[in-house]
VEXMI-135686 format. One record per residue (C-alpha): x negated, y, z; residue number from 1; residue in one letter. Coordinates in Angstrom, 3 decimals. Layout:
<nodes>
<node px="X" py="Y" pz="Z" resi="NUM" resn="a"/>
...
</nodes>
This chain:
<nodes>
<node px="-39.056" py="12.993" pz="8.645" resi="1" resn="m"/>
<node px="-37.181" py="16.284" pz="8.315" resi="2" resn="a"/>
<node px="-34.336" py="16.774" pz="5.874" resi="3" resn="f"/>
<node px="-32.661" py="19.821" pz="4.370" resi="4" resn="t"/>
<node px="-29.139" py="20.944" pz="3.536" resi="5" resn="a"/>
<node px="-29.946" py="20.027" pz="-0.060" resi="6" resn="l"/>
<node px="-30.636" py="16.444" pz="1.046" resi="7" resn="d"/>
<node px="-27.240" py="16.331" pz="2.736" resi="8" resn="v"/>
<node px="-25.627" py="17.710" pz="-0.419" resi="9" resn="k"/>
<node px="-27.395" py="15.167" pz="-2.637" resi="10" resn="n"/>
<node px="-26.372" py="12.257" pz="-0.388" resi="11" resn="l"/>
<node px="-22.797" py="13.467" pz="-0.396" resi="12" resn="r"/>
<node px="-22.748" py="13.662" pz="-4.194" resi="13" resn="e"/>
<node px="-24.279" py="10.183" pz="-4.422" resi="14" resn="k"/>
<node px="-21.848" py="8.521" pz="-2.023" resi="15" resn="t"/>
<node px="-18.749" py="10.724" pz="-1.940" resi="16" resn="g"/>
<node px="-18.837" py="10.601" pz="1.872" resi="17" resn="v"/>
<node px="-18.142" py="13.772" pz="3.898" resi="18" resn="g"/>
<node px="-20.915" py="16.228" pz="4.789" resi="19" resn="m"/>
<node px="-20.878" py="15.438" pz="8.516" resi="20" resn="m"/>
<node px="-21.142" py="11.676" pz="7.922" resi="21" resn="e"/>
<node px="-24.053" py="12.265" pz="5.510" resi="22" resn="c"/>
<node px="-25.791" py="14.490" pz="8.040" resi="23" resn="k"/>
<node px="-25.368" py="11.859" pz="10.782" resi="24" resn="k"/>
<node px="-26.751" py="9.150" pz="8.485" resi="25" resn="a"/>
<node px="-29.807" py="11.245" pz="7.553" resi="26" resn="l"/>
<node px="-30.415" py="12.032" pz="11.208" resi="27" resn="t"/>
<node px="-30.240" py="8.351" pz="12.103" resi="28" resn="e"/>
<node px="-32.513" py="7.504" pz="9.172" resi="29" resn="a"/>
<node px="-34.979" py="10.238" pz="10.180" resi="30" resn="d"/>
<node px="-34.534" py="11.888" pz="6.791" resi="31" resn="g"/>
<node px="-35.098" py="8.748" pz="4.704" resi="32" resn="d"/>
<node px="-32.590" py="9.094" pz="1.849" resi="33" resn="m"/>
<node px="-32.568" py="5.384" pz="0.918" resi="34" resn="d"/>
<node px="-32.091" py="4.294" pz="4.518" resi="35" resn="r"/>
<node px="-29.315" py="6.877" pz="4.991" resi="36" resn="a"/>
<node px="-27.618" py="5.475" pz="1.910" resi="37" resn="f"/>
<node px="-27.748" py="1.963" pz="3.392" resi="38" resn="e"/>
<node px="-26.429" py="3.237" pz="6.722" resi="39" resn="i"/>
<node px="-23.403" py="4.712" pz="4.977" resi="40" resn="l"/>
<node px="-22.818" py="1.408" pz="3.175" resi="41" resn="r"/>
<node px="-22.939" py="-0.441" pz="6.481" resi="42" resn="e"/>
<node px="-20.474" py="2.049" pz="7.928" resi="43" resn="r"/>
<node px="-18.242" py="1.440" pz="4.944" resi="44" resn="g"/>
<node px="-18.107" py="-2.264" pz="5.816" resi="45" resn="l"/>
<node px="-17.486" py="-1.449" pz="9.475" resi="46" resn="a"/>
<node px="-14.729" py="0.976" pz="8.528" resi="47" resn="a"/>
<node px="-13.159" py="-1.672" pz="6.301" resi="48" resn="s"/>
<node px="-13.120" py="-4.216" pz="9.136" resi="49" resn="e"/>
<node px="-11.750" py="-1.664" pz="11.598" resi="50" resn="k"/>
<node px="-8.930" py="-0.560" pz="9.301" resi="51" resn="k"/>
<node px="-8.078" py="-4.025" pz="7.943" resi="52" resn="a"/>
<node px="-5.103" py="-4.484" pz="10.278" resi="53" resn="s"/>
<node px="-3.517" py="-1.152" pz="9.374" resi="54" resn="r"/>
<node px="-0.496" py="-1.255" pz="7.058" resi="55" resn="i"/>
<node px="-1.289" py="-0.472" pz="3.424" resi="56" resn="a"/>
<node px="1.860" py="-0.468" pz="1.297" resi="57" resn="a"/>
<node px="1.407" py="2.727" pz="-0.717" resi="58" resn="e"/>
<node px="-1.200" py="3.356" pz="-3.420" resi="59" resn="g"/>
<node px="-0.569" py="2.878" pz="-7.135" resi="60" resn="a"/>
<node px="-0.049" py="0.545" pz="-10.058" resi="61" resn="i"/>
<node px="-2.792" py="1.064" pz="-12.647" resi="62" resn="i"/>
<node px="-2.720" py="0.008" pz="-16.304" resi="63" resn="a"/>
<node px="-5.668" py="-0.571" pz="-18.627" resi="64" resn="y"/>
<node px="-5.867" py="-1.957" pz="-22.161" resi="65" resn="t"/>
<node px="-9.014" py="-3.093" pz="-23.963" resi="66" resn="d"/>
<node px="-7.842" py="-2.388" pz="-27.504" resi="67" resn="d"/>
<node px="-10.713" py="-4.248" pz="-29.158" resi="68" resn="a"/>
<node px="-10.161" py="-7.449" pz="-27.164" resi="69" resn="a"/>
<node px="-6.371" py="-6.961" pz="-26.984" resi="70" resn="k"/>
<node px="-6.379" py="-7.541" pz="-23.229" resi="71" resn="v"/>
<node px="-4.112" py="-5.549" pz="-20.906" resi="72" resn="t"/>
<node px="-4.275" py="-5.416" pz="-17.115" resi="73" resn="v"/>
<node px="-1.659" py="-4.249" pz="-14.603" resi="74" resn="l"/>
<node px="-3.226" py="-3.813" pz="-11.177" resi="75" resn="l"/>
<node px="-1.835" py="-2.896" pz="-7.760" resi="76" resn="e"/>
<node px="-4.123" py="-1.317" pz="-5.180" resi="77" resn="i"/>
<node px="-2.578" py="-0.334" pz="-1.861" resi="78" resn="n"/>
<node px="-3.399" py="2.470" pz="0.546" resi="79" resn="s"/>
<node px="-1.844" py="3.644" pz="3.791" resi="80" resn="e"/>
<node px="-0.407" py="6.901" pz="2.465" resi="81" resn="t"/>
<node px="1.217" py="7.869" pz="-0.806" resi="82" resn="d"/>
<node px="-1.019" py="10.815" pz="-1.681" resi="83" resn="f"/>
<node px="-4.160" py="8.641" pz="-1.665" resi="84" resn="v"/>
<node px="-2.788" py="6.848" pz="-4.741" resi="85" resn="g"/>
<node px="-3.217" py="10.113" pz="-6.641" resi="86" resn="k"/>
<node px="-6.771" py="10.687" pz="-5.352" resi="87" resn="n"/>
<node px="-9.284" py="11.023" pz="-8.210" resi="88" resn="e"/>
<node px="-11.801" py="8.623" pz="-6.649" resi="89" resn="k"/>
<node px="-9.029" py="6.093" pz="-5.942" resi="90" resn="f"/>
<node px="-7.857" py="6.274" pz="-9.567" resi="91" resn="q"/>
<node px="-11.412" py="6.021" pz="-10.905" resi="92" resn="e"/>
<node px="-12.083" py="2.960" pz="-8.763" resi="93" resn="f"/>
<node px="-8.780" py="1.395" pz="-9.820" resi="94" resn="g"/>
<node px="-9.555" py="1.901" pz="-13.502" resi="95" resn="l"/>
<node px="-12.994" py="0.303" pz="-13.086" resi="96" resn="n"/>
<node px="-11.447" py="-2.655" pz="-11.265" resi="97" resn="v"/>
<node px="-8.938" py="-3.062" pz="-14.106" resi="98" resn="a"/>
<node px="-11.777" py="-2.950" pz="-16.648" resi="99" resn="k"/>
<node px="-13.648" py="-5.585" pz="-14.623" resi="100" resn="t"/>
<node px="-10.567" py="-7.806" pz="-14.685" resi="101" resn="i"/>
<node px="-10.136" py="-7.364" pz="-18.450" resi="102" resn="a"/>
<node px="-13.779" py="-8.250" pz="-19.091" resi="103" resn="a"/>
<node px="-13.981" py="-11.255" pz="-16.744" resi="104" resn="n"/>
<node px="-10.394" py="-12.544" pz="-16.444" resi="105" resn="k"/>
<node px="-10.706" py="-13.787" pz="-12.845" resi="106" resn="p"/>
<node px="-8.110" py="-16.298" pz="-11.670" resi="107" resn="e"/>
<node px="-7.349" py="-14.596" pz="-8.361" resi="108" resn="s"/>
<node px="-7.919" py="-11.513" pz="-6.218" resi="109" resn="v"/>
<node px="-10.446" py="-13.542" pz="-4.235" resi="110" resn="e"/>
<node px="-12.415" py="-14.359" pz="-7.387" resi="111" resn="a"/>
<node px="-12.224" py="-10.713" pz="-8.442" resi="112" resn="l"/>
<node px="-13.634" py="-9.539" pz="-5.106" resi="113" resn="a"/>
<node px="-16.939" py="-11.330" pz="-5.725" resi="114" resn="a"/>
<node px="-17.443" py="-9.949" pz="-9.252" resi="115" resn="l"/>
<node px="-19.813" py="-7.081" pz="-9.984" resi="116" resn="t"/>
<node px="-17.755" py="-3.949" pz="-10.595" resi="117" resn="l"/>
<node px="-18.166" py="-2.547" pz="-14.085" resi="118" resn="i"/>
<node px="-20.701" py="0.330" pz="-14.279" resi="119" resn="d"/>
<node px="-22.071" py="-0.749" pz="-10.904" resi="120" resn="s"/>
<node px="-24.723" py="-3.069" pz="-9.481" resi="121" resn="d"/>
<node px="-22.522" py="-4.071" pz="-6.530" resi="122" resn="r"/>
<node px="-19.466" py="-6.241" pz="-6.073" resi="123" resn="t"/>
<node px="-15.858" py="-5.095" pz="-6.197" resi="124" resn="v"/>
<node px="-15.591" py="-5.653" pz="-2.432" resi="125" resn="t"/>
<node px="-18.706" py="-3.608" pz="-1.678" resi="126" resn="e"/>
<node px="-17.419" py="-0.717" pz="-3.772" resi="127" resn="n"/>
<node px="-14.020" py="-1.020" pz="-2.094" resi="128" resn="l"/>
<node px="-15.673" py="-0.756" pz="1.325" resi="129" resn="n"/>
<node px="-17.540" py="2.362" pz="0.192" resi="130" resn="d"/>
<node px="-14.253" py="3.916" pz="-0.908" resi="131" resn="l"/>
<node px="-12.605" py="3.083" pz="2.427" resi="132" resn="i"/>
<node px="-15.314" py="5.108" pz="4.179" resi="133" resn="l"/>
<node px="-14.886" py="8.016" pz="1.752" resi="134" resn="v"/>
<node px="-11.078" py="8.120" pz="1.900" resi="135" resn="i"/>
<node px="-10.638" py="7.075" pz="5.515" resi="136" resn="g"/>
<node px="-7.768" py="4.652" pz="4.964" resi="137" resn="e"/>
<node px="-7.295" py="0.927" pz="4.689" resi="138" resn="n"/>
<node px="-7.304" py="-0.041" pz="1.000" resi="139" resn="l"/>
<node px="-6.417" py="-3.411" pz="-0.482" resi="140" resn="k"/>
<node px="-6.463" py="-4.900" pz="-3.958" resi="141" resn="i"/>
<node px="-3.174" py="-6.747" pz="-3.810" resi="142" resn="r"/>
<node px="-2.484" py="-8.335" pz="-7.203" resi="143" resn="r"/>
<node px="-2.998" py="-8.094" pz="-10.932" resi="144" resn="f"/>
<node px="-1.569" py="-9.440" pz="-14.178" resi="145" resn="e"/>
<node px="-3.489" py="-10.114" pz="-17.396" resi="146" resn="i"/>
<node px="-1.530" py="-9.957" pz="-20.662" resi="147" resn="i"/>
<node px="-3.203" py="-10.736" pz="-23.973" resi="148" resn="e"/>
<node px="-1.986" py="-9.657" pz="-27.410" resi="149" resn="g"/>
<node px="-0.129" py="-6.597" pz="-28.678" resi="150" resn="d"/>
<node px="1.008" py="-4.864" pz="-25.506" resi="151" resn="v"/>
<node px="2.465" py="-1.461" pz="-24.656" resi="152" resn="v"/>
<node px="2.293" py="-0.178" pz="-21.069" resi="153" resn="t"/>
<node px="4.166" py="2.438" pz="-19.095" resi="154" resn="y"/>
<node px="3.425" py="3.845" pz="-15.639" resi="155" resn="i"/>
<node px="6.330" py="5.546" pz="-13.886" resi="156" resn="h"/>
<node px="6.255" py="7.989" pz="-10.979" resi="157" resn="g"/>
<node px="2.496" py="8.364" pz="-10.736" resi="158" resn="g"/>
<node px="1.974" py="4.648" pz="-10.202" resi="159" resn="g"/>
<node px="5.178" py="3.700" pz="-8.387" resi="160" resn="a"/>
<node px="6.129" py="1.246" pz="-11.149" resi="161" resn="v"/>
<node px="3.969" py="-0.320" pz="-13.836" resi="162" resn="g"/>
<node px="5.271" py="-2.154" pz="-16.909" resi="163" resn="v"/>
<node px="3.607" py="-4.076" pz="-19.727" resi="164" resn="a"/>
<node px="5.645" py="-5.392" pz="-22.669" resi="165" resn="v"/>
<node px="4.171" py="-7.935" pz="-25.089" resi="166" resn="k"/>
<node px="5.124" py="-8.148" pz="-28.763" resi="167" resn="f"/>
<node px="4.466" py="-10.218" pz="-31.838" resi="168" resn="e"/>
<node px="4.301" py="-7.764" pz="-34.757" resi="169" resn="t"/>
<node px="2.513" py="-6.658" pz="-37.899" resi="170" resn="n"/>
<node px="3.131" py="-3.002" pz="-36.966" resi="171" resn="l"/>
<node px="0.817" py="-2.794" pz="-33.935" resi="172" resn="a"/>
<node px="-1.451" py="-0.088" pz="-35.361" resi="173" resn="d"/>
<node px="1.409" py="2.295" pz="-36.205" resi="174" resn="k"/>
<node px="2.694" py="5.222" pz="-34.123" resi="175" resn="a"/>
<node px="6.271" py="4.022" pz="-34.688" resi="176" resn="e"/>
<node px="5.462" py="0.764" pz="-32.909" resi="177" resn="f"/>
<node px="3.834" py="2.530" pz="-29.948" resi="178" resn="t"/>
<node px="6.830" py="4.843" pz="-29.555" resi="179" resn="a"/>
<node px="9.244" py="1.911" pz="-29.692" resi="180" resn="m"/>
<node px="7.126" py="-0.101" pz="-27.261" resi="181" resn="g"/>
<node px="7.085" py="2.735" pz="-24.758" resi="182" resn="k"/>
<node px="10.876" py="3.018" pz="-24.971" resi="183" resn="n"/>
<node px="11.208" py="-0.701" pz="-24.235" resi="184" resn="i"/>
<node px="8.736" py="-0.430" pz="-21.350" resi="185" resn="a"/>
<node px="10.716" py="2.496" pz="-19.925" resi="186" resn="m"/>
<node px="13.845" py="0.337" pz="-20.200" resi="187" resn="q"/>
<node px="12.135" py="-2.361" pz="-18.122" resi="188" resn="v"/>
<node px="11.035" py="0.208" pz="-15.539" resi="189" resn="a"/>
<node px="14.518" py="1.705" pz="-15.231" resi="190" resn="a"/>
<node px="16.760" py="-1.371" pz="-15.515" resi="191" resn="m"/>
<node px="14.580" py="-4.022" pz="-13.830" resi="192" resn="s"/>
<node px="15.545" py="-7.067" pz="-15.931" resi="193" resn="p"/>
<node px="14.799" py="-10.497" pz="-14.480" resi="194" resn="e"/>
<node px="14.528" py="-12.402" pz="-17.764" resi="195" resn="y"/>
<node px="13.531" py="-11.687" pz="-21.353" resi="196" resn="l"/>
<node px="16.714" py="-13.189" pz="-22.838" resi="197" resn="s"/>
<node px="19.432" py="-15.724" pz="-22.114" resi="198" resn="k"/>
<node px="17.158" py="-18.406" pz="-23.611" resi="199" resn="d"/>
<node px="14.657" py="-17.658" pz="-20.834" resi="200" resn="s"/>
<node px="17.114" py="-18.835" pz="-18.174" resi="201" resn="i"/>
<node px="16.699" py="-22.520" pz="-17.380" resi="202" resn="s"/>
<node px="19.660" py="-24.885" pz="-17.234" resi="203" resn="a"/>
<node px="19.234" py="-25.202" pz="-13.461" resi="204" resn="d"/>
<node px="19.191" py="-21.426" pz="-12.986" resi="205" resn="e"/>
<node px="22.249" py="-21.021" pz="-15.193" resi="206" resn="l"/>
<node px="24.084" py="-23.737" pz="-13.231" resi="207" resn="a"/>
<node px="23.191" py="-21.965" pz="-9.970" resi="208" resn="k"/>
<node px="24.444" py="-18.671" pz="-11.397" resi="209" resn="m"/>
<node px="27.731" py="-20.325" pz="-12.384" resi="210" resn="r"/>
<node px="28.140" py="-21.910" pz="-8.934" resi="211" resn="s"/>
<node px="27.533" py="-18.590" pz="-7.184" resi="212" resn="i"/>
<node px="29.961" py="-16.817" pz="-9.528" resi="213" resn="t"/>
<node px="32.666" py="-19.410" pz="-8.864" resi="214" resn="i"/>
<node px="32.245" py="-19.185" pz="-5.075" resi="215" resn="d"/>
<node px="32.170" py="-15.386" pz="-5.219" resi="216" resn="s"/>
<node px="35.380" py="-15.302" pz="-7.271" resi="217" resn="s"/>
<node px="37.203" py="-17.631" pz="-4.892" resi="218" resn="l"/>
<node px="36.115" py="-15.593" pz="-1.872" resi="219" resn="n"/>
<node px="37.530" py="-12.431" pz="-3.462" resi="220" resn="k"/>
<node px="41.173" py="-13.420" pz="-4.126" resi="221" resn="p"/>
<node px="42.013" py="-9.969" pz="-5.526" resi="222" resn="e"/>
<node px="39.759" py="-10.807" pz="-8.501" resi="223" resn="s"/>
<node px="41.490" py="-14.112" pz="-9.331" resi="224" resn="l"/>
<node px="43.629" py="-14.480" pz="-12.490" resi="225" resn="p"/>
<node px="47.238" py="-13.506" pz="-11.748" resi="226" resn="k"/>
<node px="48.823" py="-16.980" pz="-12.218" resi="227" resn="p"/>
<node px="46.391" py="-18.540" pz="-9.731" resi="228" resn="i"/>
<node px="46.733" py="-15.672" pz="-7.266" resi="229" resn="l"/>
<node px="50.535" py="-15.848" pz="-7.415" resi="230" resn="t"/>
<node px="50.446" py="-19.598" pz="-6.675" resi="231" resn="a"/>
<node px="48.188" py="-18.995" pz="-3.675" resi="232" resn="i"/>
<node px="50.477" py="-16.256" pz="-2.346" resi="233" resn="f"/>
<node px="53.492" py="-18.561" pz="-2.642" resi="234" resn="e"/>
<node px="51.645" py="-21.327" pz="-0.820" resi="235" resn="k"/>
<node px="50.683" py="-18.959" pz="2.008" resi="236" resn="a"/>
<node px="54.270" py="-17.767" pz="2.371" resi="237" resn="c"/>
<node px="55.834" py="-21.240" pz="2.087" resi="238" resn="a"/>
<node px="53.504" py="-22.723" pz="4.685" resi="239" resn="e"/>
<node px="53.981" py="-19.702" pz="6.965" resi="240" resn="k"/>
<node px="50.291" py="-18.874" pz="6.932" resi="241" resn="l"/>
<node px="51.077" py="-15.141" pz="6.786" resi="242" resn="f"/>
<node px="52.487" py="-13.015" pz="9.582" resi="243" resn="s"/>
<node px="56.014" py="-11.711" pz="9.092" resi="244" resn="d"/>
<node px="54.556" py="-8.273" pz="8.375" resi="245" resn="e"/>
<node px="52.305" py="-9.624" pz="5.608" resi="246" resn="d"/>
<node px="55.152" py="-11.636" pz="4.078" resi="247" resn="v"/>
<node px="57.265" py="-8.485" pz="3.989" resi="248" resn="a"/>
<node px="54.363" py="-6.463" pz="2.523" resi="249" resn="a"/>
<node px="53.883" py="-9.068" pz="-0.189" resi="250" resn="y"/>
<node px="57.547" py="-9.252" pz="-1.142" resi="251" resn="e"/>
<node px="57.820" py="-5.474" pz="-1.304" resi="252" resn="e"/>
<node px="54.593" py="-4.771" pz="-3.201" resi="253" resn="n"/>
<node px="53.814" py="-7.924" pz="-5.198" resi="254" resn="k"/>
<node px="54.220" py="-6.113" pz="-8.504" resi="255" resn="k"/>
<node px="52.017" py="-3.231" pz="-7.425" resi="256" resn="s"/>
<node px="48.375" py="-3.066" pz="-8.639" resi="257" resn="p"/>
<node px="47.557" py="-1.892" pz="-5.107" resi="258" resn="y"/>
<node px="49.082" py="-4.927" pz="-3.366" resi="259" resn="l"/>
<node px="45.954" py="-5.719" pz="-1.368" resi="260" resn="f"/>
<node px="46.022" py="-2.260" pz="0.219" resi="261" resn="n"/>
<node px="49.222" py="-3.283" pz="2.021" resi="262" resn="f"/>
<node px="47.905" py="-6.592" pz="3.414" resi="263" resn="l"/>
<node px="46.097" py="-7.186" pz="6.669" resi="264" resn="s"/>
<node px="42.499" py="-8.431" pz="6.769" resi="265" resn="k"/>
<node px="43.814" py="-11.710" pz="8.167" resi="266" resn="e"/>
<node px="46.102" py="-12.198" pz="5.168" resi="267" resn="a"/>
<node px="43.253" py="-11.555" pz="2.706" resi="268" resn="v"/>
<node px="41.048" py="-14.011" pz="4.621" resi="269" resn="a"/>
<node px="43.836" py="-16.616" pz="4.447" resi="270" resn="t"/>
<node px="44.107" py="-16.188" pz="0.672" resi="271" resn="l"/>
<node px="40.344" py="-16.643" pz="0.318" resi="272" resn="a"/>
<node px="40.425" py="-19.819" pz="2.418" resi="273" resn="s"/>
<node px="43.228" py="-21.265" pz="0.283" resi="274" resn="l"/>
<node px="41.335" py="-20.381" pz="-2.911" resi="275" resn="a"/>
<node px="38.133" py="-22.053" pz="-1.664" resi="276" resn="v"/>
<node px="40.101" py="-25.129" pz="-0.524" resi="277" resn="a"/>
<node px="41.550" py="-25.464" pz="-4.023" resi="278" resn="g"/>
<node px="38.175" py="-25.095" pz="-5.768" resi="279" resn="k"/>
<node px="38.252" py="-28.486" pz="-7.494" resi="280" resn="d"/>
<node px="41.627" py="-27.645" pz="-9.026" resi="281" resn="e"/>
<node px="40.771" py="-24.104" pz="-10.077" resi="282" resn="y"/>
<node px="37.416" py="-24.794" pz="-11.758" resi="283" resn="i"/>
<node px="39.317" py="-26.971" pz="-14.259" resi="284" resn="n"/>
<node px="41.842" py="-24.230" pz="-14.906" resi="285" resn="n"/>
<node px="41.230" py="-22.684" pz="-18.352" resi="286" resn="k"/>
<node px="42.161" py="-19.190" pz="-17.227" resi="287" resn="i"/>
<node px="39.870" py="-19.316" pz="-14.198" resi="288" resn="f"/>
<node px="37.043" py="-20.932" pz="-16.202" resi="289" resn="a"/>
<node px="37.390" py="-18.198" pz="-18.830" resi="290" resn="g"/>
<node px="37.179" py="-15.482" pz="-16.164" resi="291" resn="a"/>
<node px="34.045" py="-17.093" pz="-14.705" resi="292" resn="v"/>
<node px="32.376" py="-17.281" pz="-18.113" resi="293" resn="e"/>
<node px="33.222" py="-13.635" pz="-18.696" resi="294" resn="g"/>
<node px="31.500" py="-12.665" pz="-15.467" resi="295" resn="r"/>
<node px="28.451" py="-14.758" pz="-16.290" resi="296" resn="i"/>
<node px="28.157" py="-13.073" pz="-19.687" resi="297" resn="k"/>
<node px="28.322" py="-9.703" pz="-17.951" resi="298" resn="k"/>
<node px="25.558" py="-10.750" pz="-15.533" resi="299" resn="q"/>
<node px="23.390" py="-11.950" pz="-18.410" resi="300" resn="i"/>
<node px="23.764" py="-8.565" pz="-20.088" resi="301" resn="k"/>
<node px="22.529" py="-6.959" pz="-16.879" resi="302" resn="e"/>
<node px="19.571" py="-9.227" pz="-16.070" resi="303" resn="i"/>
<node px="18.228" py="-10.124" pz="-19.540" resi="304" resn="c"/>
<node px="16.143" py="-7.438" pz="-21.240" resi="305" resn="l"/>
<node px="17.148" py="-8.121" pz="-24.835" resi="306" resn="l"/>
<node px="20.847" py="-8.328" pz="-23.937" resi="307" resn="e"/>
<node px="20.837" py="-5.107" pz="-21.895" resi="308" resn="q"/>
<node px="22.456" py="-1.962" pz="-23.261" resi="309" resn="t"/>
<node px="19.646" py="0.255" pz="-24.538" resi="310" resn="f"/>
<node px="19.368" py="3.256" pz="-22.193" resi="311" resn="v"/>
<node px="18.209" py="5.669" pz="-24.899" resi="312" resn="r"/>
<node px="21.628" py="5.931" pz="-26.513" resi="313" resn="s"/>
<node px="20.400" py="9.091" pz="-28.253" resi="314" resn="d"/>
<node px="18.153" py="6.812" pz="-30.333" resi="315" resn="l"/>
<node px="20.334" py="3.728" pz="-30.676" resi="316" resn="f"/>
<node px="23.788" py="2.702" pz="-29.520" resi="317" resn="d"/>
<node px="23.658" py="-1.009" pz="-28.727" resi="318" resn="g"/>
<node px="21.462" py="-3.634" pz="-27.103" resi="319" resn="t"/>
<node px="17.694" py="-3.615" pz="-26.690" resi="320" resn="v"/>
<node px="17.474" py="-6.430" pz="-29.243" resi="321" resn="a"/>
<node px="19.456" py="-4.298" pz="-31.671" resi="322" resn="g"/>
<node px="17.113" py="-1.342" pz="-31.164" resi="323" resn="y"/>
<node px="14.042" py="-3.497" pz="-31.852" resi="324" resn="v"/>
<node px="15.689" py="-4.874" pz="-34.999" resi="325" resn="a"/>
<node px="16.516" py="-1.362" pz="-36.192" resi="326" resn="q"/>
<node px="12.903" py="-0.166" pz="-35.788" resi="327" resn="v"/>
<node px="11.612" py="-3.294" pz="-37.544" resi="328" resn="a"/>
<node px="13.999" py="-2.791" pz="-40.469" resi="329" resn="k"/>
<node px="13.213" py="0.909" pz="-40.786" resi="330" resn="a"/>
<node px="9.495" py="0.129" pz="-41.049" resi="331" resn="n"/>
<node px="9.722" py="-3.041" pz="-43.113" resi="332" resn="g"/>
<node px="8.018" py="-4.917" pz="-40.290" resi="333" resn="a"/>
<node px="8.374" py="-7.967" pz="-38.070" resi="334" resn="d"/>
<node px="8.749" py="-7.164" pz="-34.362" resi="335" resn="i"/>
<node px="9.530" py="-9.637" pz="-31.596" resi="336" resn="k"/>
<node px="9.483" py="-8.991" pz="-27.854" resi="337" resn="v"/>
<node px="7.858" py="-12.042" pz="-26.272" resi="338" resn="t"/>
<node px="7.222" py="-11.159" pz="-22.620" resi="339" resn="d"/>
<node px="7.132" py="-8.390" pz="-20.030" resi="340" resn="f"/>
<node px="5.645" py="-7.736" pz="-16.592" resi="341" resn="v"/>
<node px="7.023" py="-5.254" pz="-14.059" resi="342" resn="r"/>
<node px="5.134" py="-4.399" pz="-10.858" resi="343" resn="l"/>
<node px="6.536" py="-2.149" pz="-8.142" resi="344" resn="v"/>
<node px="4.143" py="-0.528" pz="-5.703" resi="345" resn="k"/>
<node px="4.471" py="-1.994" pz="-2.209" resi="346" resn="g"/>
<node px="7.258" py="-4.379" pz="-3.258" resi="347" resn="e"/>
<node px="7.842" py="-6.879" pz="-0.452" resi="348" resn="g"/>
<node px="5.304" py="-5.281" pz="1.884" resi="349" resn="l"/>
<node px="5.983" py="-3.902" pz="5.330" resi="350" resn="e"/>
<node px="6.143" py="-0.115" pz="5.203" resi="351" resn="k"/>
<node px="4.461" py="2.138" pz="7.719" resi="352" resn="r"/>
<node px="6.885" py="4.197" pz="9.805" resi="353" resn="e"/>
<node px="5.436" py="7.479" pz="11.004" resi="354" resn="d"/>
<node px="6.806" py="8.973" pz="14.211" resi="355" resn="n"/>
<node px="5.629" py="12.568" pz="14.045" resi="356" resn="f"/>
<node px="7.019" py="13.437" pz="17.483" resi="357" resn="a"/>
<node px="4.895" py="10.701" pz="19.079" resi="358" resn="d"/>
<node px="1.905" py="11.752" pz="16.983" resi="359" resn="e"/>
<node px="2.120" py="15.371" pz="18.127" resi="360" resn="v"/>
<node px="2.663" py="14.300" pz="21.744" resi="361" resn="a"/>
<node px="-0.464" py="12.128" pz="21.661" resi="362" resn="s"/>
<node px="-2.527" py="15.035" pz="20.294" resi="363" resn="m"/>
<node px="-1.670" py="17.367" pz="23.193" resi="364" resn="i"/>
<node px="-2.313" py="14.867" pz="26.005" resi="365" resn="k"/>
</nodes>
């Protein structure tokens, strides 16, 4: 059965596959459009299997919210190269996958793969395989998060980072709430908090944080409270643990704020060893304990969203919690931040390293 250029064009528009691939499929199918369509689908599966081992750590984070159902989805789909994440067909597929997740709430990526893609009569996996043939790269649906309730999302850097922040509020339908929510989501994207608030940190995690802070302080003697540091210096000198040069440097510069610049690395290491050896004594010292608590409070302000300094100081000078309270008061509303999700594209994945010199050399062989 003969086929025309119009047939090739129609098959391309139907599948999104390149003209040459469509022409080959029609030739193999002897002009039968339906058979050519199936051939391209089979090639999509073959292409998927062939490319499966290739590194896919680029792509994009995609956000979708079903306003009526109050269901939000953050989805990561990976590709081999960064520019594919901006491809229109890639983005369209990603949005449809996110809509499928919102409608069906699958428990895993594996469960999602077997679902029928929204606005399609085929599964998510089958549509993914079709897209792999069209784009020519390995593509993978890596992970997703489902957040229900009043949620505001923010996508940074064309899909490099995706954030969803959940609230309890009676202001959800107001522009003021959306603007505030976006500012909080941007805060999460920029400052990468680990917890919502101090109350979100378990007793075990807090104890581990304190233990690490104590050990870190003891291993950096220059950060120790002056009375403790002075006692350690005197012990090192009395027990002749310093070289003569370091003893002389200490005696000459002990009142200088730059004392440690005059000591050898060996002397600093000796001080750290003495501090660690005296741990049981120092952790009961009120001055040392106070310094440790001060450092923990500083860490909490850095890793807990509501305790962080609000980055939009042009809008509010204070903590994130203070900013939320200000917006609530100004609008006579109740607003509470209850959760957040932050996804970073390719986080934890092996990155592809291109060697362009080798690539060019292989092309001219």
